[in-house]
N, C-alpha and C positions, 0 to 999 in steps of 0.2 A: 618855603618850598624846598624839598630835598634836592641836593646836588647830585650829579651823576656819580660822583665818588661815594656819596652816602648811600645811594641806592645800591651800588655794587657791593658795598660793605654789608648792607642789610641782607642782600641776597646770599652772600657768602655765609653770614651767620645763620641764616635759615637752613642752608644746606648742611652746615655743621651740626645744628640741632637735630636735623633729620638723621644724619649719620650716627650721632650718639644714641638716639632712640633705637635705631636699627641694631647698633652694637649691643646695647643693653638687652634688647630682645633676644639676640643670638646667644648671649651669655646666659640668660635666664633659661634657655632651652637645654643647657648642659646640666641635666638633673641627676642622672645616674653615673656610676663609675664607668659604665660602658660608653655613655655619651662623651665623657671627658676623654676616655682612651681613643675613641674615634676621632675626636677633634685634634688630639695631639698627633695621632698617626697622620692625619691630613696635614697638620702644620709642619710635620717633618719633611713633607714633600714640597712645602712652600716656605722653608725656613729662612729664606732671604728676606721674608716679610715679617713685620711685627706680629705678635699673637693677635692683637686686635684687628689688624688688617687681614690676617688670615681668616678670622671669623667673618669679617665683612665680605670677603671674596666668596667664601663657602656659602654664606647665606644668599647672596645675590645670584650666584651661579645656580643654586637650587631653584630659585624663583624663575630664572631664565629657562631652565630645563622644563619646569612645569608648564611654562608658557609656550614651549616648543621652539624657542629661539636658539638653543644649542642642542647638539645631538646626544650628549651624555650627561649623567648626573654629577660628574666630577670634572673640574678643569684640568688641563695638562700643563700648559705654560701660560703665564700672564705677563704682559708688558704694556708700556705706554704707547700712545698713538704713533709718535715719531720713532720710537724704538722699533716697532714692527716694520716701519718703512725702511729703516736701516738694514733690516733682514730681508728686504725684498717682498714684504707682505703688506697688505692694505686692509684696514678695518672695513668690513662689508657694510653697505648702506642699511640703515635701520637697526644697527647694533649699538645701543646706547652706552655700553661699557659699565664697569662696576666702580662705584664711588668708594674711595678709601681716604685715609688721612695721610697727608704729606706734611713735612716740616716747613716752617718758616724760620729762616736762619738770620742771625745778625752778626756783624763783625765787631770784635772787641779788642782793645789794645791795652797794654800795660808795660811799664818800665820795670816792674818788679813782679814777674809772673808767679813767684811763690806766694805772694800775698793776694788772696782771693778778693779782698776788698779794693784792690788797686785797679781792677779792670774797669774800663769805661767803654761804652758803646760808641762806635764811630757812625757818624751820619753818612748819608748817601754821597759817595764820591770823596768823602773825607780821608785824608792820608794820615798815617800814624806819625807821631813826633819822632825825632831822632832817638834811637836807642830803644824804641818800644817794640814789643812782640805782638803780633796780631794772630788771633784765633777766631774761628767761627763757632757759634753756639746756637742751638735751637731755642727759639723764643716763643714759639706757638705752632699751630697747625692750620692747615687749610684743606678744603676738599680737592681731590685729584681723581684721575680716572685710569683704569687699566682694562684691557680686553684679554679674554682667553684666546688661545690659538684657534679654537673652533669658530671664533667670530671674525676671523681674518682669512684671506685667500692670497695666493701668490706662490713664491718659491717654496719648495719642500723644506720641512724642518728636519734636520738630521737627528736621528735618534741614537743617543749614546748607549753603549752596552750597559745593561742593568744587572746587578748581582742576582744570581740564581742559586738559592740554597736548598739543600735537602733537609728533611726534618731532623732536628737535633744537631745540625751542623753549624759551626761558628764561622763567621766571615773571616777570610784569610787575613792574618795580621792584626785582628782586632784585639785579641787578648794582650799581645805584646804592646800595642799602642796604648791601650788603657793602663796597663801596668806601668809604663814609662811615665804617664801623667800622674798616677798615684805616687810614684817614687819622687817625681819632681816636686810634689807638694810636701815631701818630707816623711812619707809613710812607707813602711815595708809591706810587700805583698806576700802573704802566706797562703799556702794550700794545705788544708787540713783534711784528714781521711774521712771524717763523717760529721754530721750536724751536732752530735753529742759533745763535741769539743768546743762548740761556740753557742752554747745555750739553746740548741735545737733549731738554730737559724740556718739559712742558706749562706749568709755572709754576715760579717760583723766588723764595724769600724771602732777601734779603740783609740780615743783621742789622748789618753794618758800614756799609752805605750807607743803611739804612732804606728799602729799596724792595721792592715786591712786583711782579714781572713776570708777565704772562700772555700767551701767544702768541695772536694774533688770527686765525690761519688755521684755526680750528676753528668748529664750529657754536655758536650762542649758549648752548645748554645745557651744552656741554663747557667753555666759557669760565667760566660761572657756577660750575660744579662745581669747576673749578680754583681760582677765586678763593676759594671757601669753604674749600678744602683749605689754601691759603696763609694764610688768616685763622686757621685752626686752628693753624698753626705760629706765627704772630705771637702768639697768645694763650697758647699752651702751652709753647713751646720757645725762648724768648728766652735771652740770655746769663745771666740771673739764675736760670733754671730748670736748675740743674746736673744734678740727678738725671735729668730728662727727656732732656737732651742726651747723657747717658752711654749711653743705650739707643736708638740711632737707629732700630732696627727698630720698637720700640714707638712712637717718635715718628711714624714714617710711618703706622703703624696708627691712631694717635690722630687725625692730621690727616685721613686718608681717611675715618675713621669720623665725624668731625665733619661733613665734607662730605656724607656719606651721610645723616646725620640731618637736616641742613638741607635737602637735596634732597627727602628723603622727606616732610618736613613741608610741602613745596610740591607734592606729588603727582608729583614727577619719578621717572622710571624708575631703579631702583637696581641693575639687573642689570649695568651696566657698571662698577661700582665693584670694584676689585681689591684684596683684602686677603689676605695670606698665611695659611697654616695657623696656627691658634691656638697649637699646640704649639711652633712655631718662634720665636714672640716672647714667649709667656707664661713660658717657662723661662729667659729671659735675665736676669732680675733675681735676683742672688745673695741668698740668705737668705730668699727668699719663695716660698711654694707657688704653683704656676701658677694654682690656683683663686682664690687671693686676688688675684693680679695681674690676672686677667680681671675680677673684680668691681670692683676699684679702677679699672681702665682704663675699663670700661663706665660707671661713675658719673662719672668725670672727663670723658669724652666727652659724656655727657648734660648735665652742668652747663654745659659750654662751649657746646654747641649751643643749649641753652635760653637762655643769656645772649645769644647772637647773635639767636635768633628773637624774643626779647622786645623787641629794639631795632629790629626790622624792621616797616615799615608795608606789609606784603604780605598777599595772600590765602593762608591756610594751612589745612591739614586740621586737624581737631579734635585735642585733646590727651588724649582719653580721659575728660574730664569731661563728663557729660551736659549738653546745651544747657539753659540756664535755671538751672544750678547753678554759681555763680561759683567759680573755683578757690580764691580766698582763703577763701571760706565753707566749701568742702569741707575745706580743711586745718585750719581752726579747729575744725571739728566733731570732728576726730580726738581732740583733747585732752579733749573733753567726753564723747563717747559710746563711745570705744574701739572704733570700727567701721572707718572707712575708712583707706586708706594715707596716708602723709605723707612730707614731705621729710626725707631724712637729711642729715647734713653731709657735704661732700665730703672724701675722704681727702687731697686735694692741692689747693693753691691754683691758681686760674686767673689767669694774668697779665693785667694791664691792666684787665680788666672785673671788677667785683665780682660775687660769686655772687648769684643771685636770692634775696632775702630775707635776705642776710647782715647781721649786726650790725656796725656801725662801732665799737662799744665792745667791747674784749676781755673775755671772761668765762672763768673757769677751765675747762679741758678735762676732761671725764670720759669714761671708757671706755664705749663702747656696743658691743653685740654685733652685729657684722657687717652693718650696714645697707648 
């Protein structure tokens, strides 16, 4: 006869299986380039969440809207049950919330942090030995819940000012902020008079000369978008990124997607971003299912865009975290209350810039289920 613990474990596994089926279905619906662009524009407004969790929130909110449980087709802010309470709001009766994936973490200790093989996992309540360094590491995932603001009631939610751009206008400070990041990566930024000087392109990254060129006979918004695209190449597709460079079609998708997310986070129009049909690039990686390629690409793009955005001193739209609830606090609460979403680890490294929240000390890698 199954014990209470075994039954709880089986119930959790069943919920995880259901979540992965839902996530796979959401990914499979990203068929066209427009579908992908809309998903990334949405993810830009919820960039504090992983790409997979963004799709889960989007999919479940659409279902809630169709059932008449929420007033609009798109969520505004999402947070955990107790997080909403800290903001003076309460989840309304009958609102089940959206299931997402949250991390399960473990504590590891090592007397020689530089040696990845030296880390050992600490048991519950176990203290490290003298001279050991302790780090936390994600070792798995579990189901958690978040609710949209429209599913709660209580104190008003303050609305921060949002960028308001005219057609063709670039967000204030964005060109300079992106240029600084290109230069910090060791590349010079060049403005060229016309496309004929860079093989007919809007922009070009030269890895041998360490230059990024952008044509200046475009409106400011197009120049900024092109610079963000090229910064995506600089960070993701350098000579040391052999796998990325082997799949040029995906490389262009990644760079354009990074530019789209950076632009969307500044309130720029994303309708002019051109991304090919998902099926044409997701099937190009040998030995990997297209669904897994799409998820990995989406998370890789999100991590890179987030790294760029975190280093910009510009006015940006919200990241899905309710005003008044700090993002770091939101993520810490996950481990305590098993409610809100959290950051997964990126499946691939972002060149030049460290991942947000990344540890500088290596810890052993554990398999996690599809974040």
